[in-house]
C-alpha positions as a Markdown table, in Angstrom:
| # | Residue | x | y | z |
|---|---|---|---|---|
| 1 | Met | 0.0 | 0.0 | 0.0 |
| 2 | Gly | 1.4 | 3.4 | -0.9 |
| 3 | Gln | 3.3 | 5.2 | 1.9 |
| 4 | Asn | 1.6 | 8.5 | 1.0 |
| 5 | Ile | -1.9 | 7.2 | 1.8 |
| 6 | Leu | -0.6 | 5.6 | 5.1 |
| 7 | Asp | 1.1 | 8.9 | 6.1 |
| 8 | Leu | -2.1 | 10.8 | 5.3 |
| 9 | Leu | -4.3 | 8.4 | 7.4 |
| 10 | Arg | -1.8 | 8.6 | 10.3 |
| 11 | Arg | -1.8 | 12.4 | 10.2 |
| 12 | Glu | -5.6 | 12.5 | 10.1 |
| 13 | His | -5.7 | 10.1 | 13.1 |
| 14 | Val | -3.4 | 12.3 | 15.1 |
| 15 | Lys | -5.4 | 15.4 | 14.2 |
| 16 | Val | -8.8 | 13.9 | 15.2 |
| 17 | Leu | -7.4 | 12.4 | 18.5 |
| 18 | Ser | -6.0 | 15.8 | 19.4 |
| 19 | Gln | -9.3 | 17.4 | 18.7 |
| 20 | Leu | -11.0 | 14.8 | 20.9 |
| 21 | Asp | -8.6 | 15.5 | 23.7 |
| 22 | Glu | -9.4 | 19.2 | 23.5 |
| 23 | Leu | -13.1 | 18.6 | 23.5 |
| 24 | Gln | -12.8 | 16.5 | 26.7 |
| 25 | Arg | -11.6 | 19.5 | 28.7 |
| 26 | Arg | -14.0 | 21.4 | 30.9 |
| 27 | Gly | -14.8 | 25.1 | 30.3 |
| 28 | Ile | -14.6 | 25.2 | 26.5 |
| 29 | Ser | -16.6 | 28.2 | 25.4 |
| 30 | Asp | -16.6 | 27.3 | 21.7 |
| 31 | Arg | -17.5 | 23.6 | 22.2 |
| 32 | Ala | -20.0 | 23.4 | 19.4 |
| 33 | Glu | -17.6 | 24.9 | 16.9 |
| 34 | Lys | -14.8 | 22.6 | 17.9 |
| 35 | Phe | -17.1 | 19.6 | 17.8 |
| 36 | Asn | -18.2 | 20.5 | 14.3 |
| 37 | Leu | -14.6 | 20.9 | 13.2 |
| 38 | Met | -13.7 | 17.5 | 14.6 |
| 39 | Lys | -16.8 | 16.0 | 12.9 |
| 40 | Asn | -15.9 | 17.7 | 9.6 |
| 41 | Asn | -12.5 | 16.0 | 9.8 |
| 42 | Leu | -13.5 | 12.6 | 11.1 |
| 43 | Leu | -16.6 | 11.8 | 9.1 |
| 44 | Pro | -15.0 | 12.3 | 5.6 |
| 45 | His | -11.9 | 10.4 | 6.9 |
| 46 | Met | -14.1 | 7.4 | 7.8 |
| 47 | Ala | -16.0 | 7.6 | 4.5 |
| 48 | Gly | -12.7 | 7.7 | 2.6 |
| 49 | Glu | -11.4 | 4.7 | 4.5 |
| 50 | Glu | -14.5 | 2.8 | 3.7 |
| 51 | Arg | -14.5 | 3.8 | 0.0 |
| 52 | Val | -10.8 | 3.5 | -0.8 |
| 53 | Phe | -8.7 | 2.0 | 2.0 |
| 54 | Tyr | -10.8 | -0.9 | 3.2 |
| 55 | Pro | -11.4 | -2.4 | -0.3 |
| 56 | Arg | -7.6 | -2.5 | -0.8 |
| 57 | Leu | -7.3 | -4.3 | 2.6 |
| 58 | Glu | -9.9 | -6.8 | 1.6 |
| 59 | Glu | -8.0 | -7.5 | -1.7 |
| 60 | Arg | -5.1 | -8.4 | 0.6 |
| 61 | Gly | -7.3 | -10.9 | 2.5 |
| 62 | Leu | -7.8 | -8.8 | 5.6 |
| 63 | His | -11.6 | -9.3 | 5.7 |
| 64 | Asp | -11.8 | -9.7 | 9.5 |
| 65 | Leu | -9.9 | -6.5 | 10.1 |
| 66 | Val | -12.1 | -4.6 | 7.7 |
| 67 | Ala | -15.3 | -6.0 | 9.2 |
| 68 | Ala | -14.2 | -5.0 | 12.7 |
| 69 | Ala | -13.2 | -1.5 | 11.4 |
| 70 | Arg | -16.6 | -1.0 | 9.8 |
| 71 | Glu | -18.3 | -2.0 | 13.0 |
| 72 | Glu | -16.1 | 0.5 | 14.9 |
| 73 | His | -17.0 | 3.2 | 12.4 |
| 74 | Thr | -20.7 | 2.5 | 13.0 |
| 75 | Ala | -20.2 | 2.7 | 16.8 |
| 76 | Ile | -18.2 | 6.0 | 16.4 |
| 77 | Arg | -21.0 | 7.5 | 14.3 |
| 78 | Ala | -23.6 | 6.5 | 16.9 |
| 79 | Leu | -21.5 | 8.2 | 19.6 |
| 80 | Ile | -21.2 | 11.4 | 17.4 |
| 81 | Asp | -25.0 | 11.3 | 17.0 |
| 82 | Arg | -25.5 | 11.0 | 20.8 |
| 83 | Leu | -23.1 | 14.0 | 21.3 |
| 84 | Asn | -25.0 | 16.0 | 18.7 |
| 85 | Ser | -28.1 | 15.7 | 20.9 |
| 86 | Ile | -26.4 | 17.2 | 24.0 |
| 87 | Pro | -26.6 | 21.0 | 24.2 |
| 88 | Pro | -23.1 | 22.6 | 24.1 |
| 89 | Ala | -23.9 | 24.3 | 27.4 |
| 90 | Asp | -24.5 | 20.9 | 29.1 |
| 91 | Glu | -20.8 | 20.5 | 30.2 |
| 92 | Gly | -21.6 | 17.5 | 32.4 |
| 93 | Gly | -23.2 | 15.6 | 29.5 |
| 94 | Trp | -20.2 | 16.3 | 27.3 |
| 95 | Val | -17.7 | 15.4 | 30.0 |
| 96 | Arg | -19.5 | 12.1 | 30.5 |
| 97 | Met | -19.8 | 11.2 | 26.8 |
| 98 | Met | -16.4 | 12.4 | 25.4 |
| 99 | Pro | -14.3 | 9.7 | 27.0 |
| 100 | Asp | -16.5 | 7.1 | 25.2 |
| 101 | Leu | -15.9 | 8.7 | 21.8 |
| 102 | Arg | -12.2 | 9.2 | 22.6 |
| 103 | Glu | -11.7 | 5.6 | 23.7 |
| 104 | Ala | -13.6 | 4.2 | 20.7 |
| 105 | Met | -11.5 | 6.3 | 18.3 |
| 106 | Arg | -8.2 | 5.5 | 20.1 |
| 107 | Ser | -9.0 | 1.7 | 20.0 |
| 108 | His | -9.9 | 1.9 | 16.3 |
| 109 | Val | -6.8 | 3.8 | 15.4 |
| 110 | Asp | -4.6 | 1.5 | 17.4 |
| 111 | Arg | -6.1 | -1.6 | 15.8 |
| 112 | Glu | -5.9 | -0.1 | 12.3 |
| 113 | Glu | -2.3 | 1.2 | 12.6 |
| 114 | Lys | -0.9 | -2.0 | 14.2 |
| 115 | Ala | -2.5 | -4.3 | 11.6 |
| 116 | Val | -1.8 | -2.2 | 8.5 |
| 117 | Phe | 0.9 | 0.4 | 9.1 |
C-alpha cells in the first residue's frame, strides 16, 4: 500500500485524536464549533477509508480487520449522533460522553495502525 496514503491516514488520526482531547476538557466556550470541526475532519476520513482503503485491505485478504473496522465506524458514528443531541452548554453531558468517543476512536486507530501500518 502506498506510503503516502498511510502517512495521510496517520496524520488524520493524530489530528482527530488531538481534537477529541481538546473537547474532553472542561470550560470550553466554543465547544459546538470545535465539535463540528472534529466531525468535519472525522466523518469524511471514515468515509474515505470505507470507500478507498478498506477495499484495498480486503484485496489483501484482511476481511476480518475490515469487518471490525466497519463496526467500529458504526459505533463511532452513533456516539457522534449522541453527542449531537447534547446541548453545548451541558458540560456534564459532554464530559461524560467524550471519553466514550475518545476511547472508541483510540481503540480503532490502534487496531488499524498496528495491523496495517
